[in-house]
Backbone as JSON Lines, residues from 0, in Angstrom:
{"i":0,"aa":"M","n":[-5.07,-7.08,17.83],"ca":[-4.86,-6.9,16.56],"c":[-4.91,-8.3,15.82]}
{"i":1,"aa":"A","n":[-5.8,-8.29,14.74],"ca":[-6.13,-9.67,14.06],"c":[-4.77,-10.05,13.24]}
{"i":2,"aa":"D","n":[-4.62,-11.38,13.24],"ca":[-3.57,-11.85,12.43],"c":[-3.97,-11.65,10.87]}
{"i":3,"aa":"E","n":[-3.19,-11.1,10.12],"ca":[-3.37,-10.94,8.68],"c":[-2.17,-11.42,7.95]}
{"i":4,"aa":"T","n":[-2.41,-11.91,6.67],"ca":[-1.28,-12.25,5.81],"c":[-1.39,-11.45,4.53]}
{"i":5,"aa":"F","n":[-0.23,-10.91,4.0],"ca":[-0.02,-10.27,3.06],"c":[1.0,-10.75,2.0]}
{"i":6,"aa":"K","n":[0.76,-10.77,0.73],"ca":[1.77,-11.16,-0.13],"c":[2.98,-10.35,-0.42]}
{"i":7,"aa":"Y","n":[2.79,-8.96,-0.18],"ca":[3.89,-8.09,-0.16],"c":[3.6,-7.06,0.97]}
{"i":8,"aa":"V","n":[4.8,-6.59,1.52],"ca":[4.84,-5.67,2.64],"c":[5.82,-4.48,2.4]}
{"i":9,"aa":"I","n":[5.26,-3.25,2.4],"ca":[6.26,-2.08,2.18],"c":[6.42,-1.5,3.52]}
{"i":10,"aa":"L","n":[7.66,-1.29,3.81],"ca":[8.03,-0.81,5.41],"c":[8.36,0.72,5.07]}
{"i":11,"aa":"G","n":[7.65,1.56,5.69],"ca":[7.78,3.03,5.61],"c":[6.64,3.47,4.78]}
{"i":12,"aa":"G","n":[6.1,4.85,5.14],"ca":[5.13,5.37,4.43],"c":[5.41,6.52,3.62]}
{"i":13,"aa":"G","n":[6.54,6.78,3.22],"ca":[7.03,7.97,2.45],"c":[6.66,8.06,1.02]}
{"i":14,"aa":"V","n":[6.97,8.85,0.31],"ca":[6.81,9.17,-1.23],"c":[7.42,7.73,-1.8]}
{"i":15,"aa":"A","n":[8.41,7.17,-1.38],"ca":[8.93,6.03,-2.15],"c":[7.81,4.97,-1.85]}
{"i":16,"aa":"A","n":[7.29,4.84,-0.89],"ca":[6.46,3.81,-0.54],"c":[5.0,3.94,-1.5]}
{"i":17,"aa":"G","n":[4.7,5.05,-1.42],"ca":[3.64,5.41,-2.42],"c":[3.81,5.15,-3.94]}
{"i":18,"aa":"Y","n":[4.91,5.37,-4.44],"ca":[5.42,5.11,-5.69],"c":[5.54,3.48,-5.83]}
{"i":19,"aa":"A","n":[6.05,2.78,-4.95],"ca":[6.3,1.47,-4.97],"c":[4.82,0.77,-5.02]}
{"i":20,"aa":"A","n":[3.91,1.09,-4.18],"ca":[2.47,0.84,-4.3],"c":[2.03,0.96,-5.62]}
{"i":21,"aa":"R","n":[2.01,2.07,-6.14],"ca":[1.65,2.41,-7.57],"c":[2.27,1.32,-8.55]}
{"i":22,"aa":"E","n":[3.37,1.03,-8.4],"ca":[4.0,0.17,-9.46],"c":[3.24,-1.4,-9.27]}
{"i":23,"aa":"F","n":[3.17,-1.57,-7.98],"ca":[2.33,-2.97,-7.64],"c":[0.97,-3.11,-8.26]}
{"i":24,"aa":"V","n":[0.21,-1.88,-8.25],"ca":[-1.0,-1.8,-8.95],"c":[-0.91,-1.71,-10.42]}
{"i":25,"aa":"K","n":[0.12,-1.24,-11.09],"ca":[0.47,-1.31,-12.29],"c":[0.72,-2.87,-12.7]}
{"i":26,"aa":"Q","n":[1.35,-3.65,-12.0],"ca":[1.69,-5.0,-12.22],"c":[0.5,-6.1,-12.01]}
{"i":27,"aa":"G","n":[-0.66,-5.45,-11.64],"ca":[-1.89,-6.25,-11.49],"c":[-1.99,-6.7,-9.94]}
{"i":28,"aa":"L","n":[-1.69,-5.93,-9.1],"ca":[-2.01,-6.26,-7.72],"c":[-3.21,-6.51,-7.35]}
{"i":29,"aa":"N","n":[-3.66,-7.55,-6.62],"ca":[-4.98,-7.9,-6.19],"c":[-5.31,-7.12,-5.03]}
{"i":30,"aa":"P","n":[-6.49,-6.58,-4.75],"ca":[-7.06,-6.1,-3.37],"c":[-6.63,-7.07,-2.24]}
{"i":31,"aa":"G","n":[-5.88,-6.58,-1.22],"ca":[-5.67,-7.29,-0.01],"c":[-4.28,-7.94,-0.04]}
{"i":32,"aa":"E","n":[-3.4,-7.81,-1.11],"ca":[-2.2,-8.48,-1.12],"c":[-1.02,-7.51,-0.64]}
{"i":33,"aa":"L","n":[-1.36,-6.28,-0.34],"ca":[-0.19,-5.49,-0.1],"c":[-0.58,-4.57,1.28]}
{"i":34,"aa":"A","n":[0.44,-4.62,2.09],"ca":[0.37,-3.88,3.36],"c":[1.42,-2.83,3.33]}
{"i":35,"aa":"I","n":[1.04,-1.56,3.72],"ca":[2.12,-0.58,3.96],"c":[2.2,-0.37,5.38]}
{"i":36,"aa":"I","n":[3.29,-0.57,5.97],"ca":[3.55,-0.46,7.57],"c":[4.25,0.87,7.67]}
{"i":37,"aa":"S","n":[3.82,1.73,8.56],"ca":[4.4,2.99,8.88],"c":[4.04,3.69,10.01]}
{"i":38,"aa":"K","n":[4.96,4.65,10.59],"ca":[4.64,5.37,11.94],"c":[4.08,6.64,11.36]}
{"i":39,"aa":"E","n":[3.82,6.91,10.29],"ca":[3.37,8.29,9.77],"c":[2.03,8.56,10.46]}
{"i":40,"aa":"A","n":[1.85,9.8,10.81],"ca":[0.65,10.16,11.59],"c":[-0.47,10.25,10.67]}
{"i":41,"aa":"V","n":[-0.33,10.5,9.34],"ca":[-1.32,10.5,8.31],"c":[-1.13,9.58,7.37]}
{"i":42,"aa":"R","n":[-2.19,9.03,6.65],"ca":[-2.12,8.01,5.69],"c":[-1.7,8.67,4.32]}
{"i":43,"aa":"F","n":[-0.53,8.23,3.85],"ca":[-0.09,8.39,2.54],"c":[-0.98,7.96,1.43]}
{"i":44,"aa":"H","n":[-1.23,8.8,0.4],"ca":[-2.02,8.28,-0.69],"c":[-1.65,8.76,-2.06]}
{"i":45,"aa":"I","n":[-1.79,8.08,-3.01],"ca":[-1.71,8.39,-4.51],"c":[-3.3,8.25,-5.13]}
{"i":46,"aa":"P","n":[-3.82,9.27,-5.61],"ca":[-5.03,9.11,-6.13],"c":[-5.5,7.78,-6.75]}
{"i":47,"aa":"I","n":[-4.65,7.28,-7.63],"ca":[-5.01,6.0,-8.34],"c":[-5.25,4.88,-7.51]}
{"i":48,"aa":"I","n":[-4.58,4.78,-6.52],"ca":[-4.6,3.6,-5.41],"c":[-5.82,3.89,-4.6]}
{"i":49,"aa":"L","n":[-6.26,5.15,-4.29],"ca":[-7.52,5.35,-3.54],"c":[-8.68,5.05,-4.38]}
{"i":50,"aa":"E","n":[-8.55,5.55,-5.74],"ca":[-9.62,5.01,-6.72],"c":[-10.01,3.67,-6.83]}
{"i":51,"aa":"Q","n":[-8.78,2.75,-6.78],"ca":[-9.01,1.43,-6.97],"c":[-9.39,0.65,-5.59]}
{"i":52,"aa":"G","n":[-9.32,1.42,-4.56],"ca":[-9.78,0.91,-3.16],"c":[-8.71,0.02,-2.64]}
{"i":53,"aa":"L","n":[-7.39,0.45,-2.85],"ca":[-6.31,-0.65,-2.42],"c":[-5.83,-0.25,-0.98]}
{"i":54,"aa":"L","n":[-6.1,1.02,-0.45],"ca":[-5.68,1.57,0.69],"c":[-6.77,1.77,1.7]}
């Protein structure tokens, strides 16, 4: 696994993580600044985040 550095990290991939990520986007998050770390079997998504290519 490559070493990567993120400005923000959200632990857990539930609904709360998705809403937190959306708030980061609203606050002007730049691509590549946020990582969501989760053991979920499927990738959580909110359409606005996918549209902006952040996940």
